[in-house]
C-alpha positions in Angstrom: -18.4 13.9 25.9 -21.3 11.9 24.2 -21.9 12.8 21.0 -20.2 12.3 17.2 -16.5 13.1 17.0 -14.4 13.2 13.6 -10.6 13.2 13.7 -7.6 12.6 11.2 -3.9 12.2 11.2 -1.4 12.9 8.8 2.1 11.2 8.8 4.6 12.1 6.5 8.4 10.8 6.7 11.3 11.4 4.6 12.6 8.1 3.2 14.6 5.7 5.5 18.3 4.9 4.6 19.1 1.3 3.4 21.8 -1.0 2.4 21.9 -1.7 -1.5 21.5 -5.4 -2.4 21.9 -6.4 -5.9 21.2 -9.5 -7.2 22.9 -10.7 -10.4 22.9 -14.1 -12.5 26.2 -15.0 -13.4 27.7 -18.2 -15.2 27.6 -19.7 -11.5 24.4 -18.9 -10.3 22.9 -15.9 -8.5 25.2 -13.5 -6.7 24.4 -10.7 -4.1 26.4 -7.7 -3.8 26.0 -5.3 -1.0 26.5 -1.5 -1.5 27.8 0.9 0.9 26.3 0.8 4.1 22.8 3.2 4.6 24.4 5.2 1.3 20.7 4.4 -0.5 17.5 6.7 0.7 14.1 5.0 0.4 11.1 6.9 -1.3 9.0 9.2 1.2 6.2 8.0 3.1 3.0 10.1 3.5 -0.6 8.5 4.9 -4.0 10.2 6.0 -5.8 8.2 8.8 -9.7 9.5 9.1 -11.8 8.7 12.1 -15.6 9.1 13.0 -16.6 8.3 16.6 -19.9 8.3 18.0 -20.5 7.8 21.7 -23.8 7.9 24.1 -25.6 6.5 26.4 -28.0 3.4 25.8 -29.9 1.5 28.5 -27.6 3.4 31.0 -24.7 2.3 29.4 -21.9 4.2 27.6 -21.8 2.9 24.5 -19.9 3.9 21.3 -19.1 3.0 17.9 -16.2 4.2 15.1 -15.0 3.9 11.7 -11.7 4.4 11.2 -9.8 4.4 7.4 -6.1 3.7 7.7 -4.4 5.4 4.5 -7.7 6.9 3.2 -6.0 8.5 0.1 -4.6 4.7 -0.8 -1.2 6.2 -1.2 1.5 2.8 -2.3 3.9 4.0 0.6 6.0 1.3 -0.6 8.9 1.6 2.1 10.4 -1.5 3.1 13.3 -2.3 0.6 13.6 -5.7 -0.6 16.9 -5.5 -3.0 17.9 -3.9 -6.6 17.8 -5.6 -9.9 20.0 -4.9 -12.9 18.1 -3.2 -16.0 19.9 -2.6 -19.4 23.3 -3.4 -20.6 26.5 -3.8 -18.9 28.8 -0.7 -19.2 32.3 -1.1 -20.5 33.4 -1.8 -16.7 31.4 -4.6 -16.2 28.7 -2.8 -14.0 25.2 -2.3 -14.9 24.4 1.2 -15.8 21.1 1.1 -14.1 19.5 -0.3 -11.2 15.6 -0.8 -10.2 15.0 -1.0 -6.6 11.8 -3.1 -5.0 10.1 -2.7 -2.3 6.9 -4.6 -0.3 4.0 -3.3 -0.9 3.0 -0.7 1.4 -0.4 -0.8 3.6 -3.5 -0.5 1.5 -6.5 1.5 2.3 -7.6 -0.3 5.5 -11.2 0.5 7.0 -11.7 -0.3 10.8 -14.8 -0.9 12.6 -15.3 -1.2 16.1 -17.7 -1.0 19.1 -17.3 0.0 23.1 -19.4 -0.8 25.5 -18.8 0.2 29.2 -20.5 -1.0 32.4 
């Protein structure tokens, strides 16, 4: 129906499983070690999308315009795993005491503007 419409969508997902990849510098260069398959879990993901939509008749046509904002709360949502970096000193066993997981940057707040014209 013609008029102004408001909408929103909230998405939440628990962390996705991943296989840890540890890159370490050794005397021979950079070495990668794989952990047990899918034994780690990434951070949770949450996103709020908002929508304002207008439609009406203009010159005998059904026209409309909308503004959608993806990730309206600008959450980081770093969910795509890249690798892990050793942090701190080696333990007596020769293994790193702490690992820091690195993730790709998530989708920033993203405004989308659109027009619709139907003949």
